[in-house]
RODO-2510 file (C-alpha; in nm, 4 decimals, decimal comma):
residues 52
     n   res          X          Y          Z
     1     x   -11,7991    14,7989    -5,3243
     2     x   -12,1224    14,9977    -5,4043
     3     x   -12,0703    14,9393    -5,7830
     4     x   -12,0229    14,5875    -5,7139
     5     x   -12,2970    14,5003    -5,4526
     6     x   -12,5502    14,7621    -5,5466
     7     x   -12,4892    14,8653    -5,9203
     8     x   -12,3670    14,5349    -6,0606
     9     x   -12,5905    14,3109    -5,8127
    10     x   -12,2734    14,0748    -5,7357
    11     x   -12,3042    13,8314    -5,4412
    12     x   -12,0244    13,9003    -5,1877
    13     x   -11,8665    13,5700    -5,3244
    14     x   -11,8595    13,6808    -5,6712
    15     x   -11,7569    14,0310    -5,5902
    16     x   -11,4352    13,8847    -5,3572
    17     x   -11,3826    13,6671    -5,6033
    18     x   -11,2878    13,9706    -5,8876
    19     x   -10,9345    14,0537    -6,0334
    20     x   -10,8080    14,3818    -5,9842
    21     x   -10,8636    14,4216    -6,3781
    22     x   -11,1737    14,2740    -6,3860
    23     x   -11,2816    14,5162    -6,1415
    24     x   -11,1528    14,7789    -6,3142
    25     x   -11,3338    14,6881    -6,6952
    26     x   -11,6486    14,6892    -6,4742
    27     x   -11,5724    15,0614    -6,3732
    28     x   -11,4902    15,1850    -6,6653
    29     x   -11,8182    15,0346    -6,8485
    30     x   -11,9666    15,2688    -6,5767
    31     x   -11,7414    15,6095    -6,5864
    32     x   -11,6232    15,5800    -6,9400
    33     x   -11,2419    15,5735    -7,0198
    34     x   -10,9962    15,7548    -6,8283
    35     x   -10,9397    16,1262    -6,9473
    36     x   -10,5158    16,2319    -6,9845
    37     x   -10,3987    16,4382    -6,7376
    38     x   -10,4278    16,8033    -6,7253
    39     x   -10,1563    16,9626    -6,9178
    40     x    -9,9797    17,3225    -6,9183
    41     x   -10,1699    17,4994    -7,1854
    42     x   -10,5175    17,3319    -6,9912
    43     x   -10,4390    17,4078    -6,6927
    44     x   -10,3467    17,8024    -6,7703
    45     x   -10,7067    17,7678    -6,9294
    46     x   -10,8375    17,6654    -6,6016
    47     x   -10,6662    17,9674    -6,4283
    48     x   -10,7191    18,2168    -6,6698
    49     x   -11,0938    18,1089    -6,6295
    50     x   -11,0782    18,0853    -6,2011
    51     x   -10,8562    18,3410    -6,1105
    52     x   -10,9327    18,3374    -5,7523
***
């Protein structure tokens, strides 16, 4: 809602009329594409870097 009303400046009627696919496309425009999930080598690297 904050993105729709604040950043996109949509009216309440337009915001609630969005489909989930349209809302996801608007989110990607601000957040960029989704990243791949962390794999085992990536996790091992993080654990080595932050051993606590």
